[in-house]
N, CA and C of each residue as an Amber inpcrd file, in Angstrom:
protein
   462
 -65.8730000  28.9180000 -27.0190000 -64.6050000  29.4050000 -27.4540000
 -63.8810000  29.6240000 -28.9740000 -63.1050000  30.4510000 -29.1080000
 -62.8720000  31.0240000 -30.2790000 -61.2970000  30.2020000 -30.3300000
 -60.5280000  30.2330000 -31.7370000 -59.7560000  29.5870000 -31.9870000
 -58.2140000  30.1030000 -31.2820000 -58.4250000  31.5110000 -30.9510000
 -57.2290000  32.0030000 -30.1650000 -57.4110000  31.7500000 -28.6500000
 -58.6600000  31.0280000 -28.1500000 -58.3790000  30.6560000 -26.7290000
 -57.5230000  29.1640000 -26.4060000 -57.8570000  28.3980000 -27.8250000
 -57.8040000  27.0660000 -27.8850000 -56.0040000  27.2470000 -28.0850000
 -55.6430000  27.8380000 -29.0930000 -54.2770000  28.2070000 -29.0760000
 -53.3430000  28.7540000 -28.1180000 -54.0180000  29.5060000 -27.0210000
 -53.5040000  29.7030000 -25.7420000 -53.2640000  28.6240000 -25.1710000
 -54.2780000  27.6030000 -24.7430000 -54.8510000  26.6560000 -24.1340000
 -53.4540000  25.5450000 -24.3920000 -53.3350000  25.0500000 -25.7080000
 -52.6510000  24.6010000 -26.1420000 -50.7290000  24.8200000 -25.6310000
 -50.8990000  26.0400000 -25.8090000 -49.4710000  27.1280000 -25.2990000
 -49.4570000  26.7250000 -23.9660000 -50.0940000  26.9210000 -22.9870000
 -50.3650000  26.5510000 -21.8340000 -49.6660000  24.8320000 -21.5960000
 -50.0240000  24.0410000 -22.5710000 -50.1710000  22.7190000 -22.2970000
 -48.8120000  22.4620000 -22.4270000 -48.3600000  22.8720000 -23.6670000
 -46.5230000  22.8920000 -24.0750000 -46.1440000  23.6050000 -23.0120000
 -46.3000000  24.5310000 -22.5320000 -45.3530000  25.3190000 -21.6910000
 -45.1160000  24.6660000 -20.3100000 -46.5020000  23.7480000 -19.9890000
 -46.3620000  22.5260000 -18.7020000 -45.5300000  21.8250000 -18.8370000
 -46.0480000  21.0500000 -20.0360000 -44.9640000  19.8380000 -20.3650000
 -43.1530000  20.2410000 -20.5660000 -43.4120000  21.3090000 -20.8970000
 -41.8450000  21.8960000 -21.0090000 -41.0410000  22.1870000 -19.6350000
 -42.0610000  22.6260000 -18.7490000 -41.8160000  22.5850000 -17.2180000
 -41.5680000  21.6360000 -16.1460000 -42.3960000  20.5070000 -16.9130000
 -41.9780000  19.2290000 -16.2080000 -40.6150000  18.6560000 -16.8170000
 -40.6650000  18.7640000 -17.8730000 -39.4870000  17.8730000 -18.6020000
 -38.1810000  18.5400000 -18.1900000 -38.4200000  19.8760000 -18.1380000
 -37.1560000  20.3730000 -17.1670000 -36.8340000  20.2190000 -15.7950000
 -37.7290000  20.4830000 -15.3170000 -38.0180000  19.5080000 -14.0140000
 -37.0710000  18.4630000 -13.8620000 -37.5460000  17.1820000 -14.1300000
 -36.7860000  16.1070000 -14.4230000 -35.7780000  15.8760000 -14.8150000
 -35.4860000  16.8710000 -15.9650000 -33.9600000  16.9990000 -16.1490000
 -32.9470000  17.7800000 -15.6500000 -33.4930000  18.6040000 -14.3520000
 -32.7760000  18.9610000 -13.2590000 -32.2570000  17.9880000 -12.4500000
 -33.6170000  17.3720000 -12.0750000 -33.0950000  16.4660000 -10.9890000
 -32.5160000  14.9920000 -11.7310000 -32.2830000  14.8660000 -12.8010000
 -30.9480000  13.9080000 -13.1900000 -30.0160000  14.7080000 -13.1390000
 -29.8820000  15.5070000 -13.7810000 -28.6140000  16.3080000 -13.5980000
 -28.1130000  16.7300000 -12.5320000 -28.4990000  16.7040000 -11.0600000
 -28.3330000  16.7380000  -9.7350000 -27.9040000  15.4810000  -9.4350000
 -28.5350000  14.1280000  -9.5940000 -28.2660000  13.1720000  -9.3630000
 -26.7090000  13.0460000  -9.9820000 -26.4990000  12.9580000 -11.1890000
 -25.2910000  13.2210000 -12.1380000 -23.9010000  13.7640000 -11.2820000
 -24.0900000  15.1420000 -11.0940000 -23.3940000  15.7720000 -10.4580000
 -23.1240000  15.2400000  -8.6540000 -23.8530000  14.6040000  -8.4080000
 -23.4940000  14.2130000  -6.9140000 -22.6090000  12.7300000  -7.0160000
 -23.4300000  11.8800000  -8.1180000 -22.3300000  10.7580000  -8.1380000
 -21.0300000  11.0310000  -9.0980000 -20.9090000  12.3290000  -9.4380000
 -19.5980000  12.5660000 -10.3590000 -18.8430000  12.9440000  -8.8090000
 -19.3410000  14.0920000  -7.7690000 -18.3520000  14.5770000  -6.5850000
 -18.0250000  12.9780000  -6.2280000 -19.1690000  12.0060000  -5.9130000
 -18.2870000  10.9310000  -5.0980000 -17.4230000  10.0060000  -5.8390000
 -17.1790000  10.0520000  -7.0010000 -16.3920000   9.7560000  -7.7490000
 -15.1320000  10.3520000  -7.8740000 -15.0980000  11.6810000  -8.0840000
 -13.7930000  12.5420000  -7.7950000 -13.1710000  12.6200000  -6.1640000
 -13.9960000  12.2760000  -5.2210000 -13.5660000  11.9320000  -3.7250000
 -12.8210000  10.7380000  -3.6940000 -13.3600000   9.5380000  -4.5670000
 -12.9190000   8.2590000  -4.7310000 -11.6440000   8.2750000  -5.4090000
 -11.4890000   8.8290000  -6.2740000 -10.3400000   8.8320000  -7.1490000
  -8.9780000  10.0910000  -6.4150000  -9.5990000  10.6430000  -5.3730000
  -8.7080000  11.7940000  -4.6860000  -8.1830000  10.6870000  -3.8460000
  -8.9790000   9.7280000  -3.1200000  -8.5860000   8.9600000  -1.6650000
  -7.9220000   7.8960000  -2.5940000  -8.2520000   7.0120000  -3.8730000
  -6.9540000   6.3180000  -4.4740000  -5.6220000   7.0930000  -4.7970000
  -5.6510000   8.2090000  -5.1250000  -4.4750000   9.1050000  -5.8550000
  -3.5930000   9.1620000  -4.4740000  -4.4340000   9.3900000  -3.3300000
  -3.4500000   9.9250000  -2.2600000  -2.8630000   8.9320000  -1.3810000
  -3.8670000   7.5690000  -1.6320000  -2.7470000   6.4610000  -1.0040000
  -1.8960000   5.9740000  -1.8980000  -1.7830000   6.0670000  -3.4930000
  -0.7940000   5.5910000  -4.2180000   0.5020000   6.6700000  -4.1710000
  -0.0290000   7.9760000  -3.7990000   1.1760000   8.6680000  -3.3410000
   1.9670000   8.3270000  -2.3060000   1.1820000   7.8430000  -0.6180000
   1.3070000   7.3990000   0.1400000   2.7620000   6.4400000   0.0490000
   1.6810000   5.3560000  -0.7740000   2.9460000   4.0030000  -0.9880000
   3.7870000   4.2980000  -1.7010000   4.0170000   5.5910000  -3.0460000
   4.9170000   5.3270000  -3.3150000   6.0220000   5.8960000  -2.6170000
   5.8280000   6.5180000  -1.7930000   7.1040000   7.1070000  -0.5030000
   7.4510000   6.0610000   0.6420000   6.5710000   4.7560000   0.5980000
   7.0750000   4.0850000   1.5190000   7.6190000   2.9490000   1.5170000
   8.7610000   2.2190000   2.0200000   9.6730000   0.9490000   1.8830000
   8.6570000   0.2050000   2.6680000   8.6390000  -1.1880000   1.9560000
   8.3500000  -2.2830000   2.8420000   9.1810000  -3.2800000   3.0790000
   9.8160000  -3.5790000   4.0880000  10.3730000  -4.7300000   4.3790000
  10.2820000  -6.0200000   4.7850000  10.8640000  -7.1630000   4.1690000
  10.1970000  -8.3820000   4.3610000  11.4940000  -9.2220000   4.4540000
  10.9670000 -10.1960000   5.0750000  12.3150000 -11.0790000   5.1140000
  11.6650000 -12.6660000   5.3620000  12.4350000 -13.8050000   4.7200000
  12.2850000 -15.4610000   4.8210000  13.5570000 -15.9390000   4.2160000
  13.4150000 -17.2780000   4.7100000  14.5530000 -18.0300000   4.3960000
  14.4880000 -18.8380000   3.4340000  15.6270000 -19.0530000   2.7390000
  15.4980000 -19.5340000   1.3710000  16.7040000 -20.5900000   1.5380000
  16.4180000 -21.9350000   0.9150000  17.4130000 -23.0190000   0.9460000
  18.4890000 -23.0240000  -0.1670000  19.6880000 -22.5930000  -0.0260000
  20.2920000 -22.4970000  -1.1280000  21.7180000 -23.5680000  -1.2830000
  21.2840000 -24.5450000  -2.0490000  22.5350000 -25.7110000  -1.8060000
  22.2700000 -26.3600000  -0.7170000  23.0110000 -26.5830000   0.2710000
  22.7430000 -27.3860000   1.4600000  22.5050000 -26.4260000   2.0300000
  22.8200000 -25.4060000   2.5430000  22.3650000 -24.2000000   3.4020000
  21.4120000 -23.7160000   3.2970000  21.4020000 -22.7420000   4.5470000
  20.3110000 -21.6080000   4.3130000  20.3320000 -20.2930000   4.6500000
  19.7680000 -19.0710000   3.9880000  20.0490000 -17.9950000   4.2110000
  18.4980000 -17.3250000   4.3860000  18.7610000 -16.1330000   5.1030000
  17.7730000 -15.2500000   5.2170000  18.1820000 -14.1640000   4.3750000
  16.8500000 -13.9360000   3.3500000  16.8870000 -12.9390000   2.2540000
  15.8760000 -11.8450000   3.1890000  16.3970000 -10.8410000   3.2000000
  15.9460000  -9.3740000   3.5090000  15.8170000  -8.4930000   2.4460000
  14.2650000  -7.7840000   2.6060000  14.0610000  -7.7980000   1.0570000
  13.2240000  -6.7580000   1.0890000  13.5240000  -5.4070000  -0.1990000
  12.3110000  -4.5240000   0.1950000  11.2540000  -4.5720000  -1.1730000
  10.1160000  -4.6620000  -1.0440000   8.9510000  -4.9520000  -1.8880000
   8.0590000  -3.5510000  -2.1060000   8.7400000  -2.6380000  -1.3620000
   8.0260000  -1.0590000  -1.9740000   8.7170000  -0.4040000  -2.6670000
   7.6400000   0.3090000  -2.9190000   8.3920000   1.4070000  -4.0370000
   9.0570000   2.5170000  -3.8030000   9.6300000   2.7980000  -2.6340000
  10.6470000   3.6180000  -1.9640000  12.2090000   3.1350000  -1.2770000
  12.8560000   3.7000000  -1.5520000  14.2710000   3.2810000  -1.1530000
  13.9370000   3.3090000   0.7830000  14.5610000   2.3060000   1.0400000
  14.6390000   2.2120000   2.9070000  16.2710000   2.5560000   2.9630000
  16.2600000   3.5280000   4.0810000  17.4210000   3.8830000   4.5340000
  17.5740000   3.3960000   5.7480000  19.1390000   3.3770000   6.3350000
  19.2190000   3.1250000   7.3080000  18.6970000   1.7360000   8.3920000
  18.8260000   0.6780000   7.7210000  18.0750000  -0.2880000   7.6330000
  18.9240000  -1.1550000   8.5600000  18.1860000  -1.7280000  10.1070000
  18.5860000  -2.1830000  11.0680000  17.7950000  -3.5980000  11.0200000
  18.8040000  -4.3260000  11.8400000  17.8820000  -6.0780000  11.9020000
  18.0890000  -6.3230000  13.4300000  17.3990000  -6.4380000  14.1080000
  17.5070000  -7.1050000  15.5810000  16.9420000  -8.5160000  16.1620000
  17.5750000  -9.3500000  16.8640000  16.7730000 -10.3030000  17.1270000
  16.3650000 -10.3690000  18.3880000  15.1700000 -10.9380000  18.1370000
  14.2270000 -11.0620000  19.5390000  14.5790000 -11.9200000  20.4610000
  15.5980000 -13.0990000  20.5630000  16.0480000 -13.7730000  21.2910000
  17.1030000 -14.4690000  21.1150000  17.9110000 -15.1730000  21.8720000
  19.2500000 -15.4020000  22.0150000  19.1460000 -16.6410000  21.1650000
  18.4370000 -16.9520000  20.9370000  18.5910000 -18.6050000  20.2540000
  18.5610000 -18.0710000  19.0120000  17.8660000 -17.2700000  18.3620000
  18.0450000 -16.8900000  16.7350000  19.4000000 -16.0100000  16.4370000
  20.0190000 -15.6530000  17.5350000  21.1260000 -14.9180000  17.2230000
  22.2530000 -15.9120000  16.8330000  22.3860000 -16.8360000  17.6970000
  23.0000000 -18.2420000  17.1970000  22.8860000 -18.9570000  16.3780000
  21.8130000 -18.4570000  15.2520000  21.5790000 -19.1870000  14.0440000
  22.2970000 -18.3360000  13.3210000  22.6810000 -17.1830000  13.1800000
  22.9390000 -16.3230000  12.0690000  24.2440000 -15.9110000  12.6270000
  25.6110000 -15.9140000  11.6250000  26.8930000 -15.5010000  12.1440000
  26.8470000 -14.2390000  12.0660000  27.4350000 -13.8680000  13.2060000
  27.5050000 -12.4510000  13.5750000  28.2900000 -11.7530000  13.0610000
  29.8960000 -12.2350000  12.5060000  30.4740000 -11.1740000  11.1860000
  29.6980000 -10.6490000  10.0610000  28.8440000 -11.9660000   9.5970000
  28.0640000 -11.5150000   8.4340000  27.1630000 -10.5070000   8.8590000
  26.2740000 -10.4950000   9.7160000  25.5730000  -9.8030000  10.1190000
  26.2730000  -8.2320000  10.4050000  26.9080000  -8.2570000  11.3150000
  27.8160000  -7.1250000  11.5180000  28.2660000  -6.4120000  10.5080000
  28.7910000  -7.1130000   9.2420000  29.2790000  -6.3220000   7.9630000
  28.3740000  -5.9320000   7.2070000  26.7810000  -6.6030000   6.8830000
  25.7410000  -5.9790000   6.4100000  24.9760000  -5.2530000   6.9270000
  24.7390000  -4.9730000   8.6210000  23.6560000  -4.1380000   9.0180000
  24.5450000  -3.4940000   9.9690000  24.0240000  -2.1030000  10.4260000
  22.9390000  -1.6900000   9.3350000  23.4630000  -0.9980000   7.9450000
  22.4080000  -1.0520000   7.1390000  22.6100000  -1.1490000   5.8640000
  22.3630000   0.5650000   5.6200000  22.9160000   0.9390000   4.4580000
  22.5500000   2.4750000   4.7950000  21.4730000   2.7690000   3.3260000
  21.0970000   1.9780000   2.4820000  20.1970000   2.5350000   1.4860000
  19.5600000   0.9290000   1.0120000  18.7790000   0.6040000   0.9350000
  18.1220000  -0.5890000   0.1120000  16.8720000  -0.4270000  -0.8280000
  17.3590000  -0.2180000  -2.1270000  16.7530000   0.0500000  -2.9640000
  15.3840000  -0.5500000  -3.0190000  14.1940000  -0.2920000  -3.9000000
  13.1210000  -0.7550000  -4.2310000  13.5950000  -2.4250000  -5.1600000
  12.8710000  -2.9300000  -4.4340000  13.1740000  -4.8000000  -4.9700000
  14.7640000  -5.3870000  -4.6190000  15.5280000  -4.4360000  -3.7780000
  16.8770000  -4.9770000  -3.5270000  16.4200000  -6.2270000  -1.8020000
  17.6820000  -6.8230000  -2.1910000  17.8340000  -7.6550000  -0.8320000
  19.3630000  -7.9920000  -0.4120000  19.1330000  -8.1650000   0.5230000
  20.5460000  -8.8920000   1.1670000  20.2810000  -9.9200000   1.9660000
  21.1290000 -11.1300000   1.6660000  21.4640000 -12.1480000   2.1000000
  22.1480000 -12.6220000   3.5890000  21.9740000 -13.0340000   4.7150000
  22.2850000 -13.1820000   5.7960000  22.8100000 -14.9410000   5.6120000
  23.7440000 -15.3930000   6.1220000  24.1530000 -17.2190000   5.8370000
  23.2070000 -17.3820000   7.4540000  22.5740000 -18.2570000   7.2780000
  22.2080000 -18.7990000   8.4290000  22.4590000 -20.1960000   8.7150000
  23.1220000 -20.5380000   9.7170000  23.7330000 -22.1520000  10.2140000
  22.4520000 -22.4920000  11.1300000  21.8380000 -23.4220000  10.2930000
  20.7800000 -23.9160000  10.6270000  21.0800000 -25.6510000  10.7030000
  20.8680000 -26.0770000  12.0870000  21.0160000 -27.4840000  12.4640000
  19.5190000 -28.1710000  13.0970000  19.7920000 -29.0060000  13.3920000
  18.7650000 -30.1660000  13.5680000  18.1950000 -29.3800000  15.0060000
  19.2710000 -28.7060000  16.0300000  18.4420000 -28.5790000  17.1070000
  18.1740000 -27.0920000  17.2000000  18.2180000 -26.3500000  16.0220000
  18.1000000 -24.7990000  15.8260000  16.3340000 -24.7630000  16.0590000
  16.0570000 -23.7370000  16.2100000  14.6590000 -23.3380000  16.4640000
  14.1170000 -23.3900000  14.6870000  12.9490000 -23.5040000  14.5370000
  12.5810000 -23.3970000  13.1000000  11.4730000 -22.2840000  13.0170000
  11.1110000 -21.3150000  13.8940000  10.9880000 -19.8350000  14.0440000
  11.5510000 -19.0310000  14.4690000  11.7890000 -17.9510000  14.0130000
  12.8800000 -17.0040000  14.8370000  12.1000000 -16.0150000  14.3750000
  12.0140000 -15.0930000  15.7090000  11.5670000 -13.5870000  15.7560000
  12.5380000 -12.6470000  15.2590000  12.6880000 -11.7310000  14.5910000
  13.2110000 -10.9730000  13.9770000  12.5730000  -9.6870000  13.7860000
  12.9970000  -8.5550000  13.9170000  12.4160000  -7.2290000  14.3910000
  13.7120000  -6.4020000  13.1340000  12.6860000  -5.7100000  12.1660000
  13.3830000  -4.9230000  11.3610000  12.7470000  -3.3790000  11.2490000
  13.8950000  -2.3740000  11.2630000  13.8530000  -0.9980000  11.6260000
  14.4940000  -0.0490000  10.2050000  13.4970000   0.6460000   9.8590000
  14.6230000   1.2930000   8.7040000  13.4170000   2.7680000   8.8300000
  14.0160000   3.4160000   7.9080000  13.4720000   4.8700000   7.2030000
  13.3790000   5.0670000   5.9260000  12.0460000   6.1460000   5.9120000
  11.9820000   5.8840000   4.5550000  11.6450000   7.4600000   4.2240000
  11.1270000   7.6390000   3.1840000  10.4690000   9.0720000   2.5250000
   9.2630000   9.2200000   3.7200000   8.1450000   8.4280000   4.1570000
   6.8280000   8.5430000   4.7590000   7.5140000   8.4560000   6.5390000
   8.1330000   7.9080000   6.9420000   8.3920000   8.0340000   7.9950000
  10.0830000   7.9960000   8.5370000  10.3620000   8.2700000   9.5370000
  11.3870000   8.2750000   9.5570000  11.7760000   7.1180000  10.7670000
  10.5710000   6.3760000  11.3430000  11.1220000   5.4430000  12.0460000
   9.5540000   4.0360000  12.0040000   9.9450000   3.1450000  10.9010000
   9.3890000   2.2620000  10.3290000   9.7410000   0.8390000  11.5320000
   8.9540000   0.2420000  11.5420000   9.2740000  -1.1560000  12.3510000
   8.6250000  -2.4100000  12.2490000   9.0420000  -3.2480000  11.7320000
   7.9320000  -4.6520000  11.4390000   8.7010000  -5.6840000  12.3900000
   7.7510000  -6.3620000  12.7980000   8.1510000  -7.6400000  13.3880000
   8.0210000  -8.6890000  12.5400000   8.6510000  -9.9400000  12.3850000
   8.6260000 -10.9590000  11.6920000   9.0990000 -12.0430000  12.3180000
   8.4780000 -13.2840000  11.8950000   8.4300000 -14.7120000  12.3100000
   8.8150000 -15.5480000  11.1620000   9.7630000 -15.5140000  10.5010000
  10.1000000 -16.6810000   9.3740000  10.6720000 -17.6980000   9.8310000
  10.1950000 -18.8120000   9.0230000  10.5110000 -20.4760000   9.4620000
  11.4020000 -20.9790000   8.4690000  12.0910000 -21.7850000   8.9050000
  13.1370000 -22.6300000   8.2460000  12.3000000 -23.5130000   7.7690000
């Protein structure tokens, strides 16, 4: 074997090593792109959920003790304004706890801004039920017919 044969053999070895290193690099690059695609899809789903949440109002209600009496606070904890907010009482015993003129003067509420609230005077006595079934209905940017059934307790 001549020196040119050794050089050619060495060049063949270097080429084979370069080919192997390139193959491993391409495999790692492929995994990197797959992970990047997965991350992009996950971020897109998260952003879509945030956009959806920013268009939704989330109404809730609970009883508050103020002084010697109680009030039912209806509030919006969502990120969007609730429009045409209505309240319905599921049973007659629930209606007797709230002063009808107070309910009629405040509901239907045209707009409840995010973190806004409305208080209803509750005439709670020893004989009244401690749990009340209340249905809240409203519209927002996400849907024109939202409904939530609540069971606040005194």
